LUMLO-716711 format. One record per residue: x, y, z of N, C-alpha, C in turn; residue in three letters. Coordinates in steps of 0.02 Angstrom, whole numbers, plus 50000, padded with zeros to 5 digits. Example, Ala and Ser with C-alpha at 12.3 -4.5 7.8 and 13.67 -1.06 7.14 Angstrom:
# residues 2
506604971650390506154977550390506604983550390ala
506424988850354506844994750357506455000250394ser
***
This chain:
# residues 547
509405111448600510065109148622510495107048563met
510175104148513510545101948454510855107848419leu
510485113448415510755119348381511365122048418ser
511355121748484511925124048524512535119648513leu
512405113248503512955108548493513275109548425val
512875111048375513125111248306513405118048287thr
513295123348328513525129948309514285130348304thr
514635126248344515365126348343515635119948313arg
515265116948267515475110848232515585105148280ser
515185105048335515225099448381514925093248348tyr
515115087548374514825081248348514075081148361ser
513695079148311512965078848318512745071648332ser
513185067848362513015061048379512385060748422asp
511925056148407511285055848443511385054448517glu
511865050348534511995048848605512225055148642lys
512635059148610512885065148641512315070048654leu
511875070848604511305075448612510835072848667val
510725066348666510275063448717510555064448786ala
511205063848795511525064848860511465072148882glu
511525076748835511445083848851510735085348875cys
510255082648840509555083548860509425080648929val
509725074748941509645071449006509935075749062ser
510515078849049510825083049101510415089249114met
510115092049062509685097949072509095096149117cys
508815090249106508235088149147508455086349218gln
509005082849224509225080549290509425086349335met
509785091349308510055096749348509665103249340phe
509105102849304508675108649295509055114549264asn
509425113049210509835117949176509505120149111leu
509615126449092509425128649026509965126548976lys
509785125448914510295123448864510875128348861pro
510725134948867511265139948864511745139048922glu
511465137748982511895136849040512345130749032asp
512055125349006512455119348995513015120648944leu
512845124548894513335126148842513945129848873lys
513795134948916514355138748945514775134348992trp
514445129949029514825125549074515275120849034lys
515015118148978515425113648937516015117348906leu
515885123448883516435127348852516955129248904glu
516725130848965517205132449018517635126349035ala
517315120449033517695114349048518185112648993leu
517985113948931518405112048873518895117548852asn
518885123148887519345128648869520065126748888phe
520515127248842521215125548852521645131848843arg
521805135248898522215141448893522935139748875pro
523255144248839523955143248819524295149948812ser
524955150048822525315156248815525335158648743ala
525315153948697525345155748625524655155748592thr
524235150548611523585150148578523085146348622arg
522545149648642522015146448680521485143648633ser
521175138048652520675135048608520145131148648glu
519595129748614519055125548641519085118748608leu
519175113548649519175106748621518465104548607thr
518365100048559517685097848542517335094448603pro
516675095148605516275091948658516175084648640ile
516365080348686516295073148676515905070148735thr
515755063748730515415060348785515845060248848leu
516495059948840516945060048898516915066748934asp
516905072148896516875078648928516195079748962ser
515665077248932515005077748963514995073749028ile
515295067749027515315063649087515705067049143ser
516265070349124516665073949174516265079649205thr
515895083349163515485088849189514925086149234leu
514645080649215514095077749254514335075849324lys
514925072849328515195071049394515345077249436lys
515585082449404515745088649440515105091749468lys
514575091949427513935094749450513645090549507leu
513735084049502513485079749556513845081049622gln
514495081949619514875083349680514665090049710arg
514585095049667514395101749692513695101549724asp
513235098249691512555098049717512515093749780leu
512935088449783512935084249843513165088249904ala
513665092449895513895096549950513355101449972lys
513035104549923512505109249939511915105749973asp
511775099849949511215096049978511355093850049asn
511985092050063512185089950130512075095550180ala
512205101750159512095107450204511355108350218lys
510935107550166510215108250175509935102650219lys
510205096750211509955091150251510105091950325leu
510645095350342510805096550412510295100950445gln
510005105450405509505110150433508805107050431val
508635103550377507965100850368507985093450352arg
508315089650394508395082450382507725078950382gln
507285080850427506625077550432506225078650368arg
506195084850345505785086350287506075083350223asn
506735082450222507035079750161506915072350153ser
506735068950208506605061850203505865060250197glu
505455065250206504745064050203504435067350142asn
503845065350129503565068150069503005073150076ala
502045079150003501565084250025500905083149990val
499945082950020499365081949977499015088649970val
498735089849914498335095849906497695095149945asn
497675098150004497095097250047496465100350017arg
496545104949970495965107949940495585103049896ser
495915097349879495575092349837495225087049878arg
495245087549945494935082549987494195084049996leu
493775078950015493055080050025492945085150080pro
492355088250078492185093350127492185090550197ser
492035083950205492025081050271492725080650302ser
493225081150260493905080950285494185088050294met
493735092750303493945099650314494125103250251gly
493885100650193494025103750129493365105350094arg
493425109250040492805111450007492755109149935asn
493195104649913493165102349845493135094849842thr
493125092149781493035084949772493645081049794asn
493525074549808494065070149832494525068349775ala
495145066749794495615064349744496315065049769gly
496775061349740497465061949760497935062849701val
497685061949639498115062749581498125070049561ala
498605073849588498605081149582499295083349560ile
499335088949525499975091549503500295095649558ser
500955096649551501315100449602501885104149568val
502065110049592502645113549563503275109349571pro
503685109449521504295105349522504855108949558lys
505245105049594505815107749632506445104349608val
506965108149599507575105149574507875100549626ser
508205095249604508495090449650509245091249656gly
509525088049705510245087949715510495080949705ala
511145080249692511425073749676512035072449719val
512125066149738512725064349775513035058149743lys
513665056849757514015051049729514105045949784ile
513905039749770513995034249817514305028349780glu
514905026349803515255020649773515345021449698asn
515455027649677515595028849607514975029049563gly
514375027949591513765028149552513365034249574glu
513015037349526512615043149542511945040949570ser
511785043549629511145042249660510825048849679val
510205049849659509875056149673509755056749748ile
510025061849779509895063349850509455069549851ala
508875069049822508455074849807508085077349868his
507865083549863507405086349912506715085449882leu
506365080249901505725078649870505205083849888ser
504705084449845504175089249856503615086349899ser
503705080349926503205077349969503525074850034val
503135074650087503365072450153503125065250163leu
503585060550164503405053450168503545050750238phe
503055047050265503135043550329502945036350319arg
503385031850335503255024750328503345021150394gly
503385014550392503485010750453504175011950482pro
504255010250547504895011150580505435006950546glu
506035009850537506585006450503507155004650549leu
507055005150615507585003250660507674995650658asp
508244993350684508424986350680507904981850712leu
507644983850770507154979650805506514978850765ala
506274984350734505654984050694505744979750632ser
506314980550599506444976550539506504969150557arg
506824967650613506904960750634506234957750652lys
505794961650682505134959350701504714957550640asn
504774961550587504394960150525504684954250487arg
505334953050494505654947350460505684941350507ala
505124939850539505084934450588505214927650555tyr
505404922750596505484915850571504794912650564arg
504664909950506504024906650496504114899050493tyr
503554895450491503544888050492503744885450561met
503704889650613503834887550681503214888650725tyr
502644889250693502024891050728501754885050766glu
501584886150830501284880950871500524881550870lys
500184875950879499454876050880499204880250938ile
499544879850995499334883651053499404891151040ser
499934893251005500024900350990499484902750942glu
499324898550893498804900350846498134901050883arg
497994896350926497364896550963497304902751007ser
497854904351041497844910251084497764916651043glu
498094916950986498034922850944497334923750917ala
497014918050897496344918450871495834919850925leu
495954917450986495474917951040495504924751076asp
496084928051075496194934051114495714939651095gln
495674941151031495344947351011494594946751011val
494314940751009493584940151008493284943251071ile
493644942651128493404945751189493474953351186asp
494014955751155494094962951146493534965751102asp
493374962051049492844964251004492164964051040leu
492074959251085491454958951123491354965351163gly
491894967951192491854974151229491664979951183asp
491944979851122491784985051073491044984851054leu
490784978851042490074978051023489624980351081ile
489794978451141489374980351198489344987851206arg
489914991251197489914998451203489555001851146gly
489634999151084489335002351026488575001851026his
488304996051046487584994951047487274995251117tyr
487674997251166487434997951235487114991351260asp
487484985951252487254979351275487574977951343ile
487174975851390487424974951458487884968851463ser
487714963351429488114957251435488034952951373glu
488574949751353488564945051298488464938051326leu
488024934151293487864927551318488254922051285gly
488174915951310488484909951282487994906851233asp
488154906651167487674903951118487544896551125pro
487974892951163487874885751170487434883851229ser
487254888851271486814887351327486084887651307ser
485664883451336484964882551315484524888451335ser
484114890851286483604895851299482974894451259thr
482874888351235482294886151195482344888451122asp
482044884851079481954886051007482314880650967leu
482224880650901482484875150861482584877150788ser
483124874850759483294875550687484054875350682glu
484334873750626485054873150622485314874850553gly
485944877050549486244878650484486984879550491ala
487214885750498487924887350500488184886250571val
488834885150577489134884150643489414890750669met
489324892050733489634897750764490024895450825ile
490534899250842490944897550900491154904050935glu
491104904151000491314909951039492004908551069ser
492244913151109492904912351139492864907651199ser
493444905551223493464901251282493234904851344arg
493324911451346493104915351403492344915751406leu
492024916651348491304917451346490934910851352thr
491144905651315490764899351314491214893251310ser
491824893851335492304888251333492444885851263ser
492354890251214492494888551144492004883651114gly
491394883151142490894878351116490674880551046ala
490544875551003490334876650934489644873450923arg
489174877350897488494874750886488234877250819ile
487704874050792487404876350729487054883050738pro
487024886850684486684893350684486104893150634leu
485524895550657484954896250613484704903450617arg
484354905550563484124912450560483364912650564phe
483114917450601482394918450607482104920550539asp
481504918450522481204920350458481134927950449pro
481054931550504481014938950500481654941950530val
482204939650506482854941850530482934949350520leu
483184952750571483314959950567484074961050564lys
484264966150526484974967950520485034975250541ile
485394976450595485434983150624486114986350610arg
486094992750589486704996550581487104995150519gly
486824991450470487194989850409487154995750360asn
487534995350306487525000650256486835001350225ala
486625007450213485955008850187485875005950118lys
485335002150107485184999350042485494992550029gly
485884989850077486204983450066485694977750063ala
485164978150104484644972950104484854966450134gly
485454965950158485704959750188486404960850214gly
486694955650240487374956150268487794950350242ile
488414951750230488874946750201489214942850256ser
489224936150248489544931650296490044927350258ile
490614926050288491124922050255491514918250308phe
491894913250290492284909350340492734913850382pro
492624913650446493024917550492492734924250510gly
492154925950482491864932550497491644932950569ala
491794938550601491554939850668490844942750662ile
490374940150701489694942650699489454943950770val
488984948650776488644949950839487904948250828ala
487644943450867486974940850856486534941950917leu
485884943150905485384942750957484934936750940arg
484794932650991484364926850978484324922351038gly
484124916051025484024911151078484324904451057lys
484454900451108484694893651096484124888751105asn
484014884351056483464879651060483674873051092gly
483724872951157483894866751192484614865051193gly
485044869751177485764868451179486044865351117gly
485604863851068485844860551007485974865250950gly
485714871450952485804876350899485614883150926tyr
485814888350889485674895250908485274898450853phe
484694901550870484274904950821484384912450827val
484624915450774484764922650774484154926450749ala
483914931150789483364935450769483604942150743thr
484214943950759484484950350737485244949850731glu
485494952950678486224953450667486424960750676ile
486924961950717487164968650729487794969850687leu
487754974550640488344976050598488904978850641ala
489504976850626490084979150665490234986450649leu
490414990350699490604997350686491264997650648pro
491325002350601491945002850562492495006250602pro
493085006350574493635010050604493485017450608leu
493805020850654493725028050661494035031650601lys
493795037650590494085041750537494775044150557ala
495215045250508495875047850523495835055150544ser
496365057650577496365064750596496265069450536pro
496565067650478496485071950419495765071950396ala
495435066050399494735065650379494285069550426ala
494505070450488494125074250538494305081650537ser
494745083550492494945090550487495465092650538gly
495805087850569496325089350619497005088850587ile
497375094250585498035094350554498565092050603glu
499065088650578499615086250619500055092250639asp
500115093650704500525099450724501255098650708pro
501485092450695502185091250680502355093150608lys
501845093850565501975095550496502115102950487leu
502525104450438502685111450422502085114450385asp
501745119450414501155122450381501305125150311pro
501915127350300502085130250235502115125050179ser
502235118750197502275113450147501675108750148thr
501275108950201500725104250208500185105250156ala
500125111450129499595112850081499815111750009ser
500435109949997500665108949928500345102749898leu
500155102949834499845097149802500385092049782pro
500175085849771500625080749744500205075849704phe
500535072149662500195067249620500465060249637ser
500015055349631500185048349648499995043949589val
500425039249573500275034349521500385027349551cys
499905022849541499925016249572499925010849518val
500335005649528500344999949483500484993649523ala
500234987949499500354981649534500554976349484cys
500914971349509501144965849467500614960449457gly
500764955549416501394954749378501444959749321pro
502054961649304502174967049256502334964449186tyr
502234958049176502354955049109501834949649098thr
501614948449035501114943249022501404936249031pro
500964931349035501184924449045501564921748985asp
501464924748926501764922048865502524923248861ala
502764928448896503474930048889503704933948950asn
504344935548951504644939549004504914946148977leu
504554949048929504774955148897504614961448937ser
504134960948983503934966549026503704972648985tyr
503334971248931503074976748891502594981248930lys
502104978548967501664982949005502044987549054pro
502574984849083502974988849129503324994549093trp
503574993149033503914998348994503425003748973arg
502825001848953502315006848935502135011148995tyr
502095007949053501935011649114502485016849129phe
503115014849121503665019449134503655025249085leu
503475023949022503425029348973502905034548994gln
502355032049021501825036649043502045040949102asn
502365037849152502545041749211503155046249196ile
503555044549146504095049049128503825055549099lys
503225054949069502905060949042502545064849097thr
502175061349140501775064749191502195066549253ser
502735062849266503185064049322502805064849389lys
502455059749412502115060249476502615060649533pro
502415063849588502865064549645502955057849682glu
502445053649680502475047249715502245041749668val
502645036449662502465030549622502425024649670val
501835021649676501745015949721501725009649678ile
502185005049691502254998949652502164992949698leu
501694988549680501564982549719501774976349678leu
502064971449712502284965349679501704960949657gly
501864955349623502534952649613502904956049556pro
503574956549563503994959349511504304953749469phe
504624948949502504844942849468504404937349497ile
503894935449460503354931249485503554923849485asp
503534920749543503724913649547503224909049513ser
502614911549500502104907449467502084908549391thr
502534912549365502544913749292502704907149257his
502324905349204502424898949170503144897549149pro
503484902549122504164901449098504654900449156lys
504534903749212504964902849270504834896149303ile
504204894149307504034887649337504334881849298lys
504354882449232504624877049190505374877649178thr
505684883049202506404883949192506584886549123gly
506084888949085506204891349017506434898649019asp
506994899749051507264906549058508024906049061val
508364910849030509094910649025509444914549079asp
509074918749115509384923149165509154921349236ser
509574922849284509394921749354508884927049375ala
508484925749427507994930749450508304937549465pro
508904937549495509224943949512509394947849448ala
509604944349397509764947649334509144950349300gln
508604946349302507964948749273507724954949310leu
507774954849375507534960449415507934966849400phe
508594966049398509014971849386508904974749317lys
508854970449266508794972749197508104975649182ala
507584972249206506904974149186506544978749235his
506724978449299506364982349350506794987949378ile
507364986249407507754991249444508054996549398leu
508384994449344508704999249300508205004149269ala
507635001849241507145006649214506845011149268pro
506745008449329506475012549383506965018049402leu
507595016349408508095021449425508165026649369cys
508075024349307508095029049251507525034149256ser
506935031749276506375036449286506525041349342phe
506795038849397506935043249454507485048249436leu
507955046249393508465050949370508155056549329asp
507655054849288507335059749245506825063949283ser
506615061749342506125065349382506395066049454ser
506845070849466507175071349532506695072549590pro
506085074949576505615076349630505215070249652asn
505305064649618504885058749631505215053849679ser
504785050049713505005044349753504595038349733ile
504865032449746504515026149732504385022449797ala
503785019849805503595015949864503485008749841val
503845003949870503844997049847503534992549900ile
503034988549880502724983549924502814976749891val
503114971849926503254965349895502634960949892pro
502704955149861502194949949858502514943349880ser
502104938849908502394932449928502594928349867ile
502394930449808502594927049746503234929949718arg
503534934849751504154937849726504754933349739asp
505114931749686505724927749694506274931749728leu
506234938349726506754942449756506654943349831met
506104940849857505974941349929506164934849963ser
506474935350021506654929450060506114927650112his
505564931250110505024930250159504394928450121his
504194922150123503654919750080503014918250118ala
502864922150171502244921350208501924928150217val
501294928150237500924934250249500724934450323phe
500894939650360501224945950340501944945050317pro
502164949350274502804948650241503244954750254gln
503884953650268504334959250279504514962550213ser
504794968550217504984972250158505584969150123glu
505714971250061506304969050025506934971150062phe
507464967350052508114969350077508344975550039asp
508584980550075508784986850043509344986049992gly
509764980850001510314979949954510074978249884ser
509474975349878509204973749812509114980049771ile
508954985549805508854992049771509444996649781phe
510024993849798510634997649808510545003049862asn
510085001849910509955006649964509825013649938asn
509485014049881509325020549850508835024349895asp
509015030449916508565034249961507925036449928pro
507895036149862507285038149826506765032549826arg
506975026449845506525020649844506375018749916ile
505735019249935505505017650003505215010650004arg
505485006350046505284999350050504804998250107leu
504234995150092503714993950142503594986450149leu
503354984250208503144977250215502474976150179pro
502274969950177501634968050147501194964750200asn
500664968150224500404974550203500804980350233pro
500694986450206501064992150230500614998250240gly
500775002150292500445008550305500965014050300arg
500785019550269501225025350266500795031550256phe
501105037250263500735043550253501145048250210ser
500795052450174501095057650133500745064050151ile
501115068450185500825074850207500185073950248asn
500215069550296499655068550342499065064950310asp
499115062850248498605058750216498855051550219ile
498485047250254498715040450267498515035750210ser
498965031250193498865026250141498955019250172phe
498635014450142498735007450161498705003250097ala
499124998150092499154994150031499384987150047ala
499134982350009499364975450012499334972449943thr
499774967749929499784964549863499374958149861ser
499094956049919498664950149921497974951749892val
497714947349852497064948449820496494946649868asp
496424950649921495924949149972495214949949946val
495094954549899494424955549873494174949349836leu
494604946349797494414940349760494264934549808phe
494674933849859494574928549908493914929449945his
493764935649965493134936949999492534935649954leu
492584937849893492034936949845491904929549833arg
492414925749831492344918549818492004914849876lys
492114917249937491884913649996491254916550029glu
491064922650012490534925950050489844923050035glu
489414923650085488714921550080488284927450103phe
487794929450063487374935150079486744932750114ile
486624935150174486014933650211485564939750211lys
484974939050179484504944550175484124945450239arg
483904951650252483524953050313483214959950309gly
482864961850362482524968250367483014973450395ile
483104978950359483564984150382483264987950441glu
483664988750493483464992550552484024997650567val
483835003950571484315009350586484945008650545glu
484885008850477485485008250436485965014150446pro
486595012950430487095018350436487025023150378ser
487405028550380487365033750328487785032050267asn
488095026250267488475024050209487995022450152asp
488045026150097487575025350041487835020549988glu
488355016850003488635012149954488415004949969thr
487855004250005487644997650026487484992949969gly
487234995549913487054991349856487644989749811ser
488224992649825488824991649783489204985549808asp
489264980549765489584974249785490324975349803val
490694979049761491404980049774491524984149836met
491094989149847491154993049909491014988749970ala
490544983949962490384979450017490974975050035gly
491334972649985491924968649998492454972650034leu
492554978850012493044983150044492844984850116ser
492194985250128491954987050195492154981850247arg
492234975550226492434970350273493094972150308his
493554975250271494204976750300494154982150354leu
493634986250351493544991450401493134989050460leu
492724983950450492284981550503492574975650540gln
492864970950505493134964950538493764966850575gln
493884963350629494414965250674494964959950679arg
495564962150689496174958250699496054950750705arg
496504946750731496394939650737495854938350789cys
495384933850773494844932350817494614925350806ser
494054923250837493874916150834493134914750827ala
492764919350796492074917650783492044913150722phe
491634907950723491624903050669490964903350633val
491014904150568490424903950526490564898850471leu
490354892850478490544887450433491034883050470gly
491314878350436491764873650470492454876650478leu
492704876450540493384878750556493524885750531asn
493104890550547493174897350521493354902150577cys
493914905550569494144910450618494264916950580tyr
494464922150616494574928550582495074933150618leu
495184938950589495654943850613495294950050638leu
495654954650667495354960850691495694966850659glu
495304971250628495584976950592496164974550548his
496014969850505496534966350469496474967250394ser
497044966750360497044966850288496774960250259phe
496734955050299496494948650273496014945450323tyr
495354947050318494854944650366494584937750350pro
494984933150328494764926350312495204921350350leu
494864916350379495244910850408494774904850415phe
494944898950391495564897850352495504900650282pro
496064901250248496054903550179495724898250135thr
495414900350080495134895450034495664890350012pro
495484884050013495984878850001496334879649934gln
495954881349882496264881949816496644888549807asp
496604893049856496954899449852497464900349908leu
497564895149948498004895650006498714897649986ala
498954895249928499634896749907499734904149891ser
499184907849881499234914949865499324919149928glu
499234916049987499264919850049499814917250095val
499844910650106500304907750155500234911350222asn
499624911350248499464915250308499804912450370leu
500134916750408500444914850471500034917950527asp
499594913950559499114916450607499444919450668val
499984916450692500294918750753500644925450746ser
500724927850684501034934450673500544939250639his
499904938350653499404942550620499434949850642leu
499814951150694499884958150714500184962250656glu
500594959050615500884962550559500394963950503gly
499794960850506499294962050454498754966850477ala
498864970050534498354974650560498294980750514arg
497704983750517497564989450475497774995950508leu
498004995550569498255001450604498995002450588thr
499265008250607499965009650591500425007250646asp
501075008750639501575006550687501455009350757asp
501155015250759501035018450824500425015450859ala
500075010850825499495007650855498885012050854gly
498895017550815498325022050812497765018550773val
497195017850806496665013750778496185017950736asp
496405020050677495965023650632496085021150560tyr
495585022250519495605019650451496075023850408ala
496385020750357496785024750310496325029050267pro
496585034650244496205038850199496165035750130asp
496675032150110496695028750045496905021550056val
496495016950033496635009750040496715006749970leu
497285003849956497445001149890497424993549893ile
496994990549851496884983349854496914980449783leu
497484978049760497524974949694497104968649690pro
496794967449633496364961649626496274959849553ser
496094953549541495934951349473495214953149456arg
494824955549504494154957949491494184964549453leu
493614966949431493594973049392493854978949433lys
494284983049401494584988649436494044993849454his
494164997549507493695002649528494045007649574phe
493725013349584493945018249633493315020749668ala
493275019849733492675021349771492845026349827lys
492375030749840492405034949899491855032649946val
492045029850003491565027050050491525031250113met
490905032350136490795035850199491145042650200leu
491185045850142491555052150138491255057550182ala
490585057350191490265062550231490425061750305lys
490615055650325490695054450396491395051850413his
491705048250367492355045250384492905047350335tyr
492745047850271493245049850222493675044250195gly
493425038050194493825032550168493835032850092tyr
494415031350063494485030949991494765024049974his
494435020549927494675013949907494885014249834phe
495495012049821495735011649753495945004449739phe
495585001049696495764994149678496084994249610lys
496704992249606497044991749543496924984849513thr
496974984349448496824978049414497464974449394gln
497484967949409498084964049392498104962749317arg
***
């Protein structure tokens, strides 16, 4: 491009050359094509003498606006025909495990042919209105759904909390009875002889009037249906358990067998069932995904160097989907907590996060960004979990940036994703207690001896809000992103759990379809990992990013 600029004694200013290169990338132009367009724009016809005026930044800016208007018109016509596909995003199904109807190894970081984007003008600013190479489906964005996620918090009643915790334990009882073919669930507080004491358990008010009694384990405790090779089962505050045993005089319950909870069902994609609503011609296209989580700057400063390095990498690789989890402007950052900062949070966010992100999207028209907030984000007005998505005005309502609640479920080409910014793995690891026992009829999951896989398994086995108690005052959720209740006292500020709105923390999607995500993203301060769990039977993929 520099040679084209200098052939006619054009200015070789670095900014001018950089702008030309940027336009070639943004509009998918060859240098020669850009040259002819600039010369056509700068041609000054005259009756006596026609001439070409020098190329300047002003002339480049004029051409850029013209190209944007032309492409916006063309894009508007395409959107009228394929509006659905233009708003959604596509996975290389050939890279999925064989159990998911594919014949190659699992993975989602895949390359895809690049497609040129279109541009439109909004309020005088250029915003990419691209035809993305992936089909994206997220939560409902209608007014009622958004209002429901942005619920009023700090108005929770004890009765509402109790009802929410008590409701699902009976539903889970029905699930356990069907899974293990049990005729009836008993009341653990009623006497059936025996003696010993330890942990406290509590059933629902329907089953045993909410009675709470000590729990003891038989010396030859059996564990049925757990992951192969685990050698025991993990218990933590709020965990739902299914026990076989006897009550020793009404003062305690002795468990002779623990029944592992059945996991969530496999997704349709994992079962080899294609969504009939998807376009077959685009469903097989590959795409690449890049994931990052906050905080994006070290505690020592607010320079956001790690974030800048990350942007440099994705500008080179140009993934089709970039998933970013908060916090972005961290309320717990030492300099923010002490007031040692010269800019307001909105200014920090715009300068360090939004502007560089938009710059990346400008340079990669085929990409979209998926944003999940954190309760530590200063830019969020919702500081409890479950948490509503960011206000769209913060991101200038950019159509290339998809805003999700925390936690959030979405799909890309029929491959379902789930993500949360809460460090649930660290909380579980801190609170869990391993009870060893004799394995009976273990499941086909071969990750039983893997500690990190075991932590992730809790999210698939434990169910929505419930009320089984293991320890003092311990309740839990059902199919939830956060299967702990109460939260650890020293970590409560990291969650701000709102029990009466736990429906928003469910692991199912907006349609209420009760199946596991194909990819589950769980940021944590623990060691990073990527696991494929139950791939032969379910196809779950766990990706834990490191803070």
